[in-house]
PAKOL-342355 format. One record per residue (C-alpha): x, y, z; residue number from 1; chain. Coordinates in Angstrom, 2 decimals. Each point is the difference from the previous one (the first is absolute). Last residue first. Example, Ala and Ser with C-alpha at 12.3 -4.5 7.8 and 13.67 -1.06 7.14 Angstrom:
<nodes>
u:v:w:pos:unit
13.67:-1.06:7.14:2:A .
-1.37:-3.44:0.66:1:A .
</nodes>
This chain:
<nodes>
u:v:w:pos:unit
-3.03:43.67:-11.90:322:A .
0.20:-2.04:3.20:321:A .
-2.42:2.21:1.92:320:A .
-2.56:-0.54:-2.77:319:A .
0.09:-3.76:0.59:318:A .
-0.56:0.35:3.73:317:A .
-2.90:2.41:-0.52:316:A .
-1.46:-2.37:-2.60:315:A .
0.22:-2.92:2.43:314:A .
-1.68:2.00:2.74:313:A .
-2.82:0.95:-2.38:312:A .
-0.31:-3.63:-1.11:311:A .
-0.23:-1.16:3.61:310:A .
-2.57:2.68:0.81:309:A .
-2.16:-1.11:-2.93:308:A .
0.32:-3.61:1.09:307:A .
-1.25:0.93:3.48:306:A .
-2.94:1.97:-1.40:305:A .
-0.96:-2.94:-2.21:304:A .
0.24:-2.35:3.00:303:A .
-2.16:2.33:2.08:302:A .
-2.62:0.01:-2.74:301:A .
0.31:-3.78:-0.29:300:A .
-0.86:-0.20:3.69:299:A .
1.57:-0.77:3.39:298:A .
3.60:0.21:-1.21:297:A .
2.53:-2.59:1.18:296:A .
3.58:1.02:-0.61:295:A .
2.94:-1.81:-1.58:294:A .
3.37:1.34:1.13:293:A .
1.26:3.44:-0.90:292:A .
1.69:2.10:-2.69:291:A .
3.17:-1.88:-0.89:290:A .
1.77:1.48:-3.02:289:A .
1.97:-1.59:-2.85:288:A .
-1.26:-3.54:-0.64:287:A .
0.58:-1.13:-3.59:286:A .
-3.04:-1.73:-1.51:285:A .
0.82:-1.99:-3.13:284:A .
-3.15:-0.49:-2.04:283:A .
-0.73:-2.80:-2.46:282:A .
-2.65:0.90:-2.54:281:A .
-3.06:-2.00:-0.97:280:A .
-2.38:2.64:1.34:279:A .
1.62:3.44:0.33:278:A .
-2.41:2.14:-2.02:277:A .
0.85:3.71:-0.11:276:A .
-1.30:3.17:1.68:275:A .
2.72:0.92:2.53:274:A .
-0.60:3.21:1.99:273:A .
1.19:-1.60:3.27:272:A .
1.11:-3.64:-0.40:271:A .
-1.71:-2.14:2.65:270:A .
1.60:-3.36:0.73:269:A .
-1.54:-2.87:1.96:268:A .
2.05:-2.84:1.50:267:A .
-2.36:-2.43:1.67:266:A .
0.15:-2.43:2.92:265:A .
-3.13:-2.02:0.61:264:A .
-2.88:0.50:2.42:263:A .
-1.38:3.42:-0.94:262:A .
-2.71:1.48:2.17:261:A .
-0.29:3.18:-2.14:260:A .
1.71:2.31:2.53:259:A .
2.35:-2.82:1.06:258:A .
1.79:0.00:-3.39:257:A .
2.09:-3.21:0.44:256:A .
3.43:1.48:-0.69:255:A .
2.02:2.05:-2.45:254:A .
-1.36:3.41:-0.96:253:A .
1.85:1.91:-2.68:252:A .
0.11:3.59:-1.22:251:A .
1.73:0.44:-3.34:250:A .
2.46:2.21:-1.83:249:A .
0.64:-1.16:-3.53:248:A .
3.14:-1.64:-1.30:247:A .
2.01:0.33:-3.23:246:A .
3.19:0.93:1.93:245:A .
-0.45:-0.33:3.77:244:A .
-1.02:3.10:1.93:243:A .
-3.63:-0.19:-1.11:242:A .
-1.86:1.84:-2.76:241:A .
-3.56:1.03:0.73:240:A .
-2.77:-1.49:-2.11:239:A .
-0.54:-0.11:-3.74:238:A .
-1.64:-3.01:-1.57:237:A .
2.23:-1.99:-2.32:236:A .
2.74:2.60:-0.48:235:A .
0.35:0.31:3.77:234:A .
-0.12:-3.77:0.39:233:A .
3.00:-0.54:-2.26:232:A .
-0.23:-3.77:-0.45:231:A .
3.08:-2.24:0.16:230:A .
-0.34:-3.12:-2.17:229:A .
0.15:-3.46:1.58:228:A .
-3.53:-0.94:-1.05:227:A .
-1.27:3.19:1.60:226:A .
2.13:2.17:2.24:225:A .
-0.70:2.58:2.66:224:A .
1.92:2.11:2.50:223:A .
-1.53:1.60:3.10:222:A .
1.78:2.30:2.44:221:A .
-1.46:-0.13:3.49:220:A .
-1.51:2.03:2.83:219:A .
-1.15:-2.37:2.70:218:A .
-2.97:-1.16:2.06:217:A .
0.30:-3.03:2.26:216:A .
1.52:-3.44:-0.11:215:A .
3.38:-1.41:-1.05:214:A .
1.29:-3.55:0.24:213:A .
-2.89:-1.39:-2.02:212:A .
-1.78:-3.21:1.05:211:A .
-0.92:-3.03:-2.10:210:A .
2.05:1.05:-3.01:209:A .
-0.61:0.77:-3.69:208:A .
-1.24:3.50:0.83:207:A .
-2.23:0.61:-3.01:206:A .
-0.42:3.75:-0.56:205:A .
-3.48:1.54:0.32:204:A .
0.07:3.27:-1.95:203:A .
-1.92:2.76:1.73:202:A .
-2.66:2.51:-0.95:201:A .
-0.38:2.88:2.50:200:A .
-3.37:1.56:-0.88:199:A .
-1.52:-1.74:3.05:198:A .
-2.16:-2.31:-2.13:197:A .
3.07:-0.78:-2.09:196:A .
1.96:-1.02:3.09:195:A .
-2.56:-2.71:0.80:194:A .
0.96:-1.87:-3.19:193:A .
-0.05:-3.33:1.87:192:A .
3.15:-1.25:-1.73:191:A .
0.96:-1.10:-3.51:190:A .
3.68:-0.73:-0.56:189:A .
3.04:2.13:-0.76:188:A .
3.06:-2.25:-0.17:187:A .
2.63:0.11:2.70:186:A .
3.22:1.59:1.16:185:A .
1.01:1.21:3.47:184:A .
2.75:2.48:0.83:183:A .
2.35:0.93:2.84:182:A .
2.41:2.71:-1.05:181:A .
3.51:-1.27:-0.68:180:A .
3.08:-1.34:1.82:179:A .
-2.28:-2.36:1.90:178:A .
1.41:0.75:3.46:177:A .
0.21:3.76:-0.58:176:A .
-3.40:0.06:-1.70:175:A .
-1.63:-1.78:2.95:174:A .
1.39:2.61:2.38:173:A .
-1.29:2.76:-2.29:172:A .
-3.46:-1.54:-0.34:171:A .
-0.59:0.01:3.75:170:A .
-3.74:-0.66:-0.02:169:A .
0.30:-2.03:3.20:168:A .
-0.96:-3.25:-1.75:167:A .
2.49:0.95:-2.73:166:A .
2.85:0.17:2.49:165:A .
-1.00:-3.31:1.62:164:A .
-0.20:-1.69:-3.40:163:A .
3.48:1.26:-0.90:162:A .
1.38:-1.30:3.29:161:A .
-1.60:-3.41:-0.58:160:A .
1.45:-0.17:-3.52:159:A .
3.41:0.53:1.54:158:A .
2.66:2.67:0.40:157:A .
1.49:-0.45:3.47:156:A .
0.47:3.19:2.01:155:A .
3.41:1.55:0.75:154:A .
-0.89:3.14:-1.97:153:A .
-0.60:-2.24:-3.03:152:A .
0.92:-3.68:0.14:151:A .
0.70:-2.90:-2.37:150:A .
0.13:-3.39:1.74:149:A .
3.10:-2.09:-0.64:148:A .
0.36:-1.91:-3.23:147:A .
0.91:-3.68:-0.41:146:A .
1.63:-1.30:-3.18:145:A .
-0.38:-3.75:-0.46:144:A .
1.63:-2.44:-2.42:143:A .
-1.85:-3.28:0.14:142:A .
1.85:-3.25:0.74:141:A .
-2.34:-1.68:2.47:140:A .
2.09:1.17:2.94:139:A .
-0.35:3.54:-1.35:138:A .
-3.78:-0.34:0.10:137:A .
-0.10:-1.05:3.66:136:A .
2.54:2.70:0.89:135:A .
-2.18:2.74:-1.53:134:A .
-3.22:-1.20:1.61:133:A .
-2.50:-2.88:-0.10:132:A .
-0.80:-1.42:3.42:131:A .
-3.48:1.54:0.13:130:A .
-1.71:-3.44:0.21:129:A .
-2.65:1.15:-2.47:128:A .
2.86:0.98:-2.31:127:A .
1.68:3.39:-0.18:126:A .
1.94:2.55:2.06:125:A .
1.38:3.40:-1.06:124:A .
1.34:2.22:2.81:123:A .
3.18:1.11:-1.85:122:A .
-2.02:0.83:-3.09:121:A .
0.69:-2.23:-2.96:120:A .
1.86:-0.02:-3.31:119:A .
0.17:-3.53:-1.41:118:A .
2.28:-1.76:-2.50:117:A .
-0.34:-3.10:-2.14:116:A .
-3.75:-0.21:-0.57:115:A .
-0.84:-2.28:-2.92:114:A .
-3.65:-0.65:0.81:113:A .
0.83:-3.59:0.97:112:A .
2.56:1.25:2.52:111:A .
-2.52:2.47:1.43:110:A .
-2.49:-2.84:0.48:109:A .
2.69:-2.00:1.81:108:A .
0.44:2.96:2.37:107:A .
-3.75:0.04:0.63:106:A .
-0.01:-3.71:0.77:105:A .
2.91:0.46:2.44:104:A .
-1.67:2.91:1.79:103:A .
-3.17:-2.05:0.32:102:A .
-2.96:0.77:-2.26:101:A .
-3.22:0.30:2.00:100:A .
-0.63:3.61:-1.06:99:A .
0.08:-0.99:-3.66:98:A .
-2.53:-2.79:0.24:97:A .
-2.39:2.05:2.13:96:A .
0.10:2.96:-2.38:95:A .
2.40:2.82:-0.93:94:A .
-0.05:-0.10:-3.79:93:A .
3.59:0.95:-0.82:92:A .
0.36:2.61:-2.72:91:A .
3.55:-0.22:-1.35:90:A .
0.81:3.36:-1.64:89:A .
2.75:-0.54:-2.56:88:A .
2.51:2.25:-1.80:87:A .
0.09:2.92:2.45:86:A .
0.93:3.29:-1.67:85:A .
-0.49:2.19:3.08:84:A .
-2.99:1.83:-1.50:83:A .
-1.65:-3.40:-0.38:82:A .
-0.09:-0.32:3.78:81:A .
-2.21:3.10:0.25:80:A .
-2.37:-1.22:-2.72:79:A .
-0.18:-3.46:1.57:78:A .
-0.91:1.50:3.37:77:A .
-2.74:2.14:-1.49:76:A .
-1.53:-3.03:-1.71:75:A .
0.23:-2.12:3.16:74:A .
-1.70:2.57:2.23:73:A .
2.18:2.43:1.87:72:A .
-0.02:1.47:3.51:71:A .
-2.20:-2.61:1.69:70:A .
-1.83:0.38:3.27:69:A .
-0.06:-3.22:1.98:68:A .
-2.91:-2.36:-0.53:67:A .
-2.86:-0.40:2.46:66:A .
-2.28:-2.61:-1.54:65:A .
2.84:-1.35:-2.16:64:A .
2.18:-0.80:3.04:63:A .
2.49:-2.77:-0.85:62:A .
0.03:0.63:-3.73:61:A .
0.21:3.77:0.35:60:A .
2.91:-0.42:2.42:59:A .
1.77:-2.18:-2.55:58:A .
-0.33:2.44:-2.92:57:A .
-2.51:-1.38:-2.46:56:A .
1.89:-0.32:-2.18:55:A .
3.66:-0.36:1.03:54:A .
3.01:1.54:-1.72:53:A .
3.12:-1.58:-1.49:52:A .
2.38:2.39:-1.77:51:A .
2.28:-1.16:-2.82:50:A .
3.19:1.22:-1.67:49:A .
1.94:-1.80:-2.76:48:A .
3.54:-1.12:0.75:47:A .
3.41:0.96:-1.40:46:A .
1.61:-0.28:3.46:45:A .
1.07:3.65:0.38:44:A .
-3.19:1.15:-1.73:43:A .
-2.18:-2.05:2.34:42:A .
1.78:1.34:3.08:41:A .
-0.43:3.62:-1.12:40:A .
-3.63:-0.44:-1.00:39:A .
-0.88:-1.71:3.27:38:A .
1.87:2.67:1.96:37:A .
-2.08:2.68:-1.73:36:A .
-3.16:-1.98:0.66:35:A .
0.75:-0.36:3.70:34:A .
0.76:3.73:0.30:33:A .
-3.29:0.68:-1.79:32:A .
-1.84:-2.10:2.57:31:A .
1.37:2.18:2.79:30:A .
-0.89:3.09:-2.03:29:A .
-3.64:-1.09:-0.27:28:A .
-1.56:-2.51:-2.41:27:A .
-3.45:0.64:1.54:26:A .
-0.54:-3.61:1.06:25:A .
3.09:-1.91:-1.08:24:A .
-1.62:-3.18:1.38:23:A .
3.30:-1.86:0.07:22:A .
2.62:-1.97:-1.90:21:A .
3.16:0.96:-1.90:20:A .
1.41:-2.12:-2.78:19:A .
3.15:-0.25:-2.11:18:A .
-0.54:-2.01:-3.13:17:A .
0.86:-3.00:-2.13:16:A .
-2.63:0.00:-2.79:15:A .
-3.39:-1.16:1.26:14:A .
-1.17:-3.56:0.63:13:A .
-3.73:0.04:0.72:12:A .
-1.34:-1.68:3.13:11:A .
-2.83:-2.52:-0.31:10:A .
-1.00:-0.93:3.57:9:A .
1.18:3.30:1.49:8:A .
-2.14:1.87:-2.58:7:A .
1.51:3.44:-0.60:6:A .
-1.71:2.42:-2.36:5:A .
2.90:1.61:-1.91:4:A .
-0.18:3.65:-1.07:3:A .
2.51:0.98:-2.70:2:A .
1.89:3.29:-0.22:1:A .
</nodes>
């Protein structure tokens, strides 16, 4: 798979391809249906496959001070799309120039790129004038396949629906719509090291997004790799094995840490009984059990007691699964 940074002023000519366009936040089952159709149509027409995504996502661009929650950062999104065998990811820089493109100018950009066929949602619109749709593209000579909304239990599967489920701590509903457990991936970076003073050391995992879609305290499985090589954390430093192969059980807090007057979003992982060094590693945090939302504790002693209770509850849950 090749990642293409799109400059509307200097577009790159790619091999003739079938294209789908969108945010693809979360790459849920509705997105997967689009990708499967894209692959089928491309194979039937001997075309390459391409997905155009926007960075930042449009709503982040328009409201950076109060951005919407985001399911996947760009790196996570690329990894999920790569599993579907996509040939090209076209990363469109969503800026003032791009958002002012008319529907006709955008269609001409697709022609220059080498797009011959598109797979779109039935409600897809484009161009600052919003006149771009399936019929508009067909009239310009593009082949277009339009997909209806994918549903589960008569409810629309969408990134918004997944975000709403995660905001409520409903990991099972999110899993049904995603087709997998919700997970976040990021590199371990230096934090405030407050956890060490409480005897609950944590790994601070880079979020790679302005606002996470999930907040609170959770039981998780944690996988690790370094320089693209999977690391067996149990061999590295002990710990308690998780449900996922090669993972360790972890307790995670995602949020702003009100008990220590935090102002930015953090993802902090505590691995019970683990004694290894995680700096420089990339962790994949797989959310398995919702414990509760973020809480404000009046003192560090109260915070330590609260963490201890969370870990005890997590251990009780884990032991019940064995």
